[in-house]
SEVEX-406425 format. One record per residue (C-alpha): y, x, z; residue number from 0; chain. Coordinates in Angstrom, 1 decimal, always signed. Layout:
<recs>
{c2->Y	c1->X	c3->Z	pos->NUM	unit->A}
...
</recs>
This chain:
<recs>
{c2->+0.0	c1->+0.0	c3->+0.0	pos->0	unit->A}
{c2->+3.3	c1->+1.5	c3->-1.1	pos->1	unit->A}
{c2->+6.0	c1->+1.7	c3->+1.6	pos->2	unit->A}
{c2->+9.3	c1->+0.1	c3->+0.4	pos->3	unit->A}
{c2->+12.1	c1->+2.6	c3->+0.6	pos->4	unit->A}
{c2->+15.4	c1->+1.8	c3->+2.2	pos->5	unit->A}
{c2->+18.6	c1->+2.8	c3->+0.4	pos->6	unit->A}
{c2->+19.1	c1->+6.1	c3->+2.2	pos->7	unit->A}
{c2->+15.5	c1->+7.2	c3->+1.7	pos->8	unit->A}
{c2->+15.7	c1->+6.3	c3->-2.0	pos->9	unit->A}
{c2->+18.9	c1->+8.3	c3->-2.4	pos->10	unit->A}
{c2->+17.5	c1->+11.3	c3->-0.7	pos->11	unit->A}
{c2->+14.4	c1->+11.2	c3->-2.9	pos->12	unit->A}
{c2->+16.6	c1->+10.8	c3->-6.0	pos->13	unit->A}
{c2->+18.6	c1->+13.9	c3->-4.9	pos->14	unit->A}
{c2->+15.4	c1->+15.9	c3->-4.4	pos->15	unit->A}
{c2->+14.2	c1->+14.9	c3->-7.9	pos->16	unit->A}
{c2->+17.6	c1->+15.9	c3->-9.4	pos->17	unit->A}
{c2->+17.4	c1->+19.3	c3->-7.7	pos->18	unit->A}
{c2->+13.9	c1->+19.8	c3->-9.0	pos->19	unit->A}
{c2->+15.0	c1->+19.0	c3->-12.5	pos->20	unit->A}
{c2->+18.0	c1->+21.2	c3->-12.3	pos->21	unit->A}
{c2->+15.9	c1->+24.3	c3->-11.5	pos->22	unit->A}
{c2->+14.3	c1->+24.1	c3->-15.0	pos->23	unit->A}
{c2->+11.0	c1->+25.6	c3->-13.7	pos->24	unit->A}
{c2->+8.9	c1->+22.4	c3->-14.4	pos->25	unit->A}
{c2->+6.7	c1->+22.0	c3->-17.4	pos->26	unit->A}
{c2->+7.7	c1->+19.3	c3->-19.9	pos->27	unit->A}
{c2->+5.2	c1->+16.7	c3->-18.7	pos->28	unit->A}
{c2->+6.2	c1->+17.1	c3->-15.0	pos->29	unit->A}
{c2->+9.9	c1->+17.0	c3->-16.0	pos->30	unit->A}
{c2->+9.4	c1->+13.7	c3->-17.9	pos->31	unit->A}
{c2->+7.4	c1->+12.2	c3->-15.0	pos->32	unit->A}
{c2->+10.1	c1->+13.3	c3->-12.5	pos->33	unit->A}
{c2->+12.8	c1->+11.9	c3->-14.8	pos->34	unit->A}
{c2->+11.0	c1->+8.5	c3->-15.0	pos->35	unit->A}
{c2->+10.6	c1->+8.4	c3->-11.2	pos->36	unit->A}
{c2->+14.3	c1->+9.2	c3->-10.9	pos->37	unit->A}
{c2->+15.3	c1->+6.4	c3->-13.3	pos->38	unit->A}
{c2->+13.2	c1->+3.9	c3->-11.3	pos->39	unit->A}
{c2->+14.7	c1->+5.0	c3->-8.1	pos->40	unit->A}
{c2->+18.2	c1->+4.8	c3->-9.6	pos->41	unit->A}
{c2->+17.5	c1->+1.2	c3->-10.7	pos->42	unit->A}
{c2->+16.2	c1->+0.3	c3->-7.2	pos->43	unit->A}
{c2->+19.3	c1->+1.8	c3->-5.6	pos->44	unit->A}
{c2->+21.5	c1->-0.2	c3->-8.0	pos->45	unit->A}
{c2->+19.6	c1->-3.3	c3->-7.2	pos->46	unit->A}
{c2->+19.9	c1->-2.7	c3->-3.4	pos->47	unit->A}
{c2->+23.7	c1->-2.2	c3->-3.7	pos->48	unit->A}
{c2->+24.0	c1->-5.4	c3->-5.8	pos->49	unit->A}
{c2->+22.1	c1->-7.4	c3->-3.2	pos->50	unit->A}
{c2->+24.1	c1->-5.9	c3->-0.3	pos->51	unit->A}
{c2->+27.3	c1->-6.7	c3->-2.1	pos->52	unit->A}
{c2->+26.3	c1->-10.3	c3->-2.5	pos->53	unit->A}
{c2->+25.6	c1->-10.5	c3->+1.3	pos->54	unit->A}
{c2->+29.0	c1->-9.1	c3->+2.3	pos->55	unit->A}
{c2->+31.4	c1->-11.7	c3->+3.5	pos->56	unit->A}
{c2->+34.6	c1->-11.9	c3->+5.4	pos->57	unit->A}
{c2->+34.8	c1->-14.1	c3->+8.4	pos->58	unit->A}
{c2->+38.2	c1->-15.5	c3->+9.0	pos->59	unit->A}
{c2->+39.0	c1->-17.2	c3->+12.3	pos->60	unit->A}
{c2->+41.4	c1->-20.1	c3->+11.8	pos->61	unit->A}
{c2->+42.0	c1->-21.6	c3->+15.2	pos->62	unit->A}
{c2->+38.7	c1->-22.9	c3->+16.5	pos->63	unit->A}
{c2->+36.9	c1->-22.8	c3->+13.2	pos->64	unit->A}
{c2->+35.4	c1->-19.9	c3->+11.4	pos->65	unit->A}
{c2->+35.3	c1->-19.9	c3->+7.6	pos->66	unit->A}
{c2->+33.3	c1->-17.5	c3->+5.4	pos->67	unit->A}
{c2->+34.6	c1->-16.1	c3->+2.1	pos->68	unit->A}
{c2->+32.9	c1->-14.0	c3->-0.5	pos->69	unit->A}
{c2->+33.9	c1->-10.3	c3->-0.5	pos->70	unit->A}
{c2->+35.7	c1->-9.2	c3->-3.6	pos->71	unit->A}
</recs>
């Protein structure tokens, strides 16, 4: 069972992959595999950011009532 990464772990893994690719000491097949893994992680991070952005809201206290507005 694959453990789901949180955003920070995914970014750390993405940075590690970028560092490995920048060293230029990997063979072509390994480089392509690492690149594909990095692209998947990048998409996952983007998705996590989009979901977090949707959840962000501003609470405004107006007297005794609290209203919720979307964050822009």
